[in-house]
N, C-alpha and C positions, 0 to 999 in steps of 0.2 A: 599530428605533430611530425613535421619532417625532420628526420635525423635524430630525434630524441626518443628515448624509451620512456614510456609512461609507467608510473608505479602501479602496483596492483590496486592500491586504494583509489587511484585516479580512474582506473578501469571500472572498479565497483561503483564509484560515484556516478560515472557515466551510464552504467547499466540501470542504476536506480532512476536517473533522470529520463532515460529513454522509455523505460517501462511506465513511467508516470506521465511525462509530458508529450512524448511522441517522437516521430521520425524513426521508430524502431522498424527493423526489417520485417517483423511478423505481421504488422498491421496496426490498428488503432490502439493507443495506450489509454490508461485510465482517464486522464484529463480530457482527452479527445472524445472518449466514449460518453462521459458524463456532461460534456459542455452543453448539449442541446436537450438534456433530459428535463422534462417539466416536473413540477411538484407532484402532480397526479401520477405520472409515470414512475417517479422515484418511489412512491409509496405503494404502488400497485403490486399485487401478487398474481401475475398472469399464469404462473406455472404452479399447480397444486403441490404443496410441500416444499417449495423452494423459497429462499429468502427474497426479499425485495431488493431493488437496486440501492435504496436508502440503507437498508440493513447491512448490505455488503460494504458500502462506504464507511459506515460506522465500525464495522469489523476490521477493515483495513487500517483505519485510524488507530484502533486498539493495538494492532500488531506493530505499527510504527512505534507507538508508545511503549510497548513491551521491550523492543530492542533498545530504544533510548533509555529506558529504565535500567536495563542491564548494563549499558555503557556507563551509567552513573553508579554501578556497583550494587544495584538492588536486584537480587535474584528471584524475587517473587514471580510466580506465574500469574497469568491473567485470571481473574475470577470469571465465572460464567457471565456475569453482568458486564465486565470489561471486554470480554472476548466477543460477545454477541449482544451489544446493548439494544434496548428497544428504541425504535424510532420515535421521535416526539410527534406531537400533532403536526400534520402536514401543512406547513405554511412556506411561502417563498423565502421568508427570512431564515427560518430553520434549515431549509435545504441549502441556501447560500452559506450559512454558517457551517454546515456539515462538510461541504465541498472546500470551504476556506480552511477549515481545521485539517482536513486531509492534505491539502496542498502545503500548509505551514509545517505539518509534521514531516512530510516528505522532504521538504527543504532543510529542516533541522537535522534530519537523519543524514542527508547528503553532506551537510557541513561537518557533522561529527565523523563520518566515514573518511572524508577528505583529510581530517586532522589526525586520524588514527595512525598509529605506528605500524608500518608494514611488517616489521619484525614480530609484532604481536598477533598477526592474523591467524596463526595456528594455535593460539591459546584461547581458552574459553573467556567470555566476557565476565563471567562470575563463576565462583567455585562450584556452584550447584548445577551449572549447565553442562550437559554432555556434548555440546556443540562448540567448535571453535568459532572465533569471531568471523572468519571468512564465510563459514556456513550460515551464520546468522545474517550477514549482509547480503549474500547472494540469495539466501532463502527468502528475504523480503521481496526481492525482485521476482522470484519465481511465484511467490504468493500473490503479488500484484497481477501478474499475467494470468494466473489461474482464475482469479476472480474477475479480471477484465473480460475473459471469455464468457463467463457467466453473465456479466452485465450486457455484453453484446447480444447474447441469446435472449435475455429478459427484455431488452429494448425491442427486438424483433417480435417477441411474443406479445408485448403490451401494445405494439403498434399494428398487430395483425399481419405482419409480413411473414412470408415463408422462407 
């Protein structure tokens, strides 16, 4: 934006977009990493003790849901089943649905952050939260990138690449 200062919520929204959609300076984003993942690759566990790509996608969706829930004033934490849901039977339709849900939740969160009052960024989203809104929003981006790295490693492992 030439000559105009962007608000902090605009910057946060952009970081959420970059981490998810791409063109980030660090490398591939979530949507880029998962775009060519097959159903079999998504469901595979090529690294003993590690989650599958599919499980990571479901976990990321749960985290978006958590922050959206807090934005609506619901301070409940994720249950273990919400945090790490089990992947369904591996079908192309189920995999597409998981990716679509992740994309839709990311979009919904970006819209909510864009509407968020800049003056409230240092306040918790709910009374029960020890974290201010800013930390929640940038934390989702950090969480995305952490798991994006795991997805990249899992893709290499499942494809037999070094």
